[in-house]
C-alpha positions in Angstrom: -56.3 -37.4 136.8 -57.3 -38.3 133.1 -58.4 -35.5 131.0 -60.1 -35.0 127.3 -59.3 -33.0 124.2 -59.1 -28.5 125.1 -61.0 -29.0 122.6 -64.0 -31.1 123.8 -66.2 -30.1 126.9 -67.7 -33.7 127.2 -66.5 -36.8 126.6 -69.0 -40.1 127.6 -66.9 -42.8 126.9 -69.0 -46.4 127.1 -72.0 -45.4 128.8 -74.6 -48.5 129.8 -77.5 -48.3 131.9 -79.9 -51.6 132.9 -83.4 -52.3 133.8 -83.4 -55.0 134.2 -83.2 -57.4 131.2 -83.2 -54.6 129.3 -80.1 -51.9 128.2 -81.6 -48.4 127.5 -78.1 -47.6 127.1 -75.3 -49.7 126.0 -71.8 -49.1 125.5 -72.7 -45.0 124.8 -69.7 -43.1 123.5 -70.0 -39.2 122.5 -67.9 -36.2 122.4 -69.2 -32.6 121.9 -67.0 -29.9 121.1 -66.4 -26.2 123.1 -69.0 -24.0 121.3 -71.3 -26.7 119.0 -74.5 -26.7 119.1 -75.0 -30.6 119.1 -79.1 -32.5 118.0 -79.7 -35.5 119.3 -82.2 -37.9 117.2 -83.4 -41.3 117.2 -86.5 -43.1 117.2 -88.9 -43.1 120.6 -87.8 -46.3 122.7 -83.6 -45.1 121.3 -82.0 -44.0 124.9 -81.9 -41.0 124.2 -82.9 -39.4 127.9 -81.7 -41.8 129.6 -78.5 -41.1 127.9 -79.3 -37.7 129.1 -79.9 -38.2 132.3 -76.5 -39.7 133.2 -74.1 -37.4 131.8 -76.1 -35.0 134.0 -76.3 -37.0 137.0 -80.3 -38.0 137.5 -79.1 -41.2 136.9 -75.7 -43.7 137.8 -74.7 -45.9 134.4 -73.7 -49.1 135.3 -70.5 -49.0 133.1 -68.4 -45.5 131.9 -67.5 -42.3 132.0 -68.5 -39.0 132.0 -65.4 -36.0 131.6 -66.3 -32.6 132.1 -63.9 -30.3 130.4 -61.8 -33.5 131.4 -62.9 -33.8 134.9 -64.7 -37.2 136.0 -68.6 -35.8 136.9 -69.9 -39.6 136.7 -70.2 -39.8 140.5 -71.7 -36.2 141.4 -75.2 -35.7 142.6 -76.9 -33.6 139.4 -76.9 -30.3 142.0 -73.0 -30.4 141.6 -72.6 -31.6 138.1 -74.4 -28.4 137.4 -72.6 -26.1 139.5 -69.4 -27.8 137.6 -71.2 -26.1 134.2 -73.2 -28.7 132.6 -77.2 -27.9 132.4 -80.5 -29.6 131.7 -83.8 -28.8 131.0 -86.7 -31.7 131.2 -89.3 -32.8 128.6 -92.6 -31.0 131.0 -90.7 -27.3 132.8 -89.6 -28.0 135.9 -90.7 -24.4 137.4 -92.3 -23.2 140.5 -95.7 -22.4 139.9 -96.4 -19.6 142.6 -93.5 -17.4 142.6 -93.5 -14.6 139.8 -91.4 -15.5 136.8 -88.8 -13.2 138.1 -88.1 -14.8 141.2 -88.0 -18.6 139.9 -85.2 -17.5 137.4 -83.6 -15.7 140.8 -83.6 -19.4 142.3 -80.7 -21.0 140.9 -78.6 -17.3 141.0 -78.9 -16.8 144.7 -78.7 -20.6 145.8 -74.9 -21.0 144.0 -73.7 -17.8 145.9 -73.7 -15.9 142.2 -71.6 -12.5 143.1 -73.8 -9.7 142.9 -75.7 -10.7 144.9 -80.0 -10.2 144.1 -79.2 -6.6 142.3 -77.5 -8.3 140.0 -79.6 -10.7 140.0 -82.3 -8.8 139.2 -80.0 -7.4 136.0 -79.5 -10.2 134.2 -83.5 -12.1 134.4 -84.5 -9.1 133.5 -82.0 -9.1 130.0 -82.7 -12.9 130.0 -86.5 -12.1 129.3 -86.5 -10.1 126.8 -85.0 -11.9 125.1 -87.3 -14.5 125.6 -90.1 -11.9 124.5 -91.1 -13.0 128.5 -90.2 -9.4 130.0 -94.4 -8.2 130.0 -94.6 -11.2 132.7 -92.1 -10.5 134.9 -93.8 -10.5 137.6 -96.6 -12.7 137.0 -96.8 -16.1 138.5 -94.8 -18.7 137.2 -98.1 -20.9 136.9 -100.3 -18.9 134.9 -97.6 -19.1 132.0 -98.8 -21.2 128.4 -96.8 -25.0 128.3 -94.4 -23.1 125.5 -93.5 -19.6 127.6 -93.2 -22.2 130.6 -90.3 -23.9 128.8 -88.7 -20.3 127.4 -88.9 -19.9 131.3 -86.7 -23.3 132.3 -84.2 -22.2 129.4 -84.0 -18.7 131.2 -84.1 -20.1 134.4 -80.6 -22.2 133.2 -79.2 -19.5 131.7 -78.6 -17.9 135.1 -76.8 -20.5 136.8 -73.0 -19.3 137.7 -70.8 -20.6 135.2 -73.1 -22.5 132.1 -70.9 -23.8 129.7 -73.3 -26.9 128.5 -76.6 -26.6 128.0 -78.3 -29.9 127.4 -82.3 -29.2 126.1 -84.8 -32.2 126.1 -87.0 -32.2 123.6 -87.5 -28.4 124.5 -89.3 -27.9 120.8 -92.4 -30.6 121.6 -95.8 -28.8 121.3 -95.4 -25.3 121.6 -96.3 -22.6 118.6 -94.5 -21.6 116.0 -93.8 -18.2 117.3 -92.4 -19.5 121.0 -90.3 -22.4 119.1 -88.3 -19.3 116.8 -88.5 -16.9 120.2 -86.2 -20.0 122.1 -84.7 -21.2 118.6 -83.0 -17.1 119.0 -81.8 -17.3 122.8 -80.4 -20.4 122.0 -78.3 -19.0 118.7 -77.6 -15.9 121.7 -76.0 -17.7 123.8 -74.5 -19.7 122.3 -73.0 -16.6 120.0 -72.7 -14.2 123.4 -71.8 -16.2 125.9 -70.1 -19.3 124.6 -72.6 -22.2 125.3 -72.5 -25.2 123.8 -75.8 -27.3 123.3 -77.0 -30.7 123.1 -80.6 -30.5 122.2 -82.9 -33.8 121.9 -85.6 -33.2 119.5 -87.4 -35.2 116.7 -88.7 -31.9 115.3 -85.9 -32.1 112.3 -86.1 -28.7 110.4 -85.4 -26.7 113.8 -82.8 -29.8 114.0 -81.3 -29.2 110.8 -81.4 -24.6 111.3 -79.6 -25.4 114.7 -77.4 -28.5 114.1 -74.7 -28.4 112.1 -73.8 -31.9 113.8 -76.0 -34.7 114.3 -76.0 -37.8 116.6 -78.1 -40.7 116.2 -79.1 -43.6 118.8 -80.9 -46.6 117.4 -81.7 -49.0 120.1 -79.5 -47.9 123.0 -76.8 -47.5 120.3 -74.9 -44.6 118.7 -75.9 -45.2 115.2 -74.7 -42.7 113.3 -73.2 -39.6 113.6 -72.8 -36.4 111.2 -74.9 -33.5 109.4 -78.4 -34.1 108.7 -78.1 -34.5 105.5 -75.5 -37.5 105.4 -77.5 -38.9 108.5 -81.0 -39.0 106.0 -78.6 -41.0 103.3 -77.9 -43.7 105.7 -80.5 -47.3 105.2 -80.0 -47.5 108.6 -81.3 -45.0 110.0 -84.5 -44.2 107.5 -85.1 -48.2 108.6 -85.2 -47.1 112.6 -88.3 -43.9 111.9 -89.9 -45.2 108.7 -90.1 -49.3 109.4 -88.8 -51.7 107.4 -89.1 -51.8 103.4 -89.8 -48.0 103.6 -88.5 -46.2 100.4 
């Protein structure tokens, strides 16, 4: 069985996805190191969400492989990938609106048969809700939360999955207010430092990417165009043109 380098938590190689005549991902390769917070940026239609769907089992690639800590996961169902430690969020937070905030968080914890049962889950949920400043809303129905609060809940629910090692966040900062953005940033940093969780963050918010991500990958037209620090990438003419159009200064 093929295995990746011991410092590599995710190795995607040659991922290709076609929709009829459209190539949404064209031989996309990316490696993530354990414990890093990587940014994934690019203009609309660059193929970022397709890539996220491929590595998390939502869609199956036409070609390529995905290794999670050296184990091939490309043919696994999304729930099996999540239980293997790769968790994702969605651009529109997926919640159970009629369940309370705490009950939402217990769903994946109990479904996974985590040790300690409900009592352990309640303790973990309370800790995360406090970090996310959602603790006053613990008993409120999740459907009553604002869009930003729902995104925080979605992140907290992901952290409840036992053994999460890599969390992929797809546009987590879009359309939420600055206070909630700062809370989510603090939550990401906390889980990265405390639990060693690796993050891949898809975002158009360049200031936040600069703040969170020492290294950034750029996708343009379905392919990886560049990788490096945000400052390095911002000087590349192909990246400037992709974002601003031909002839941009």
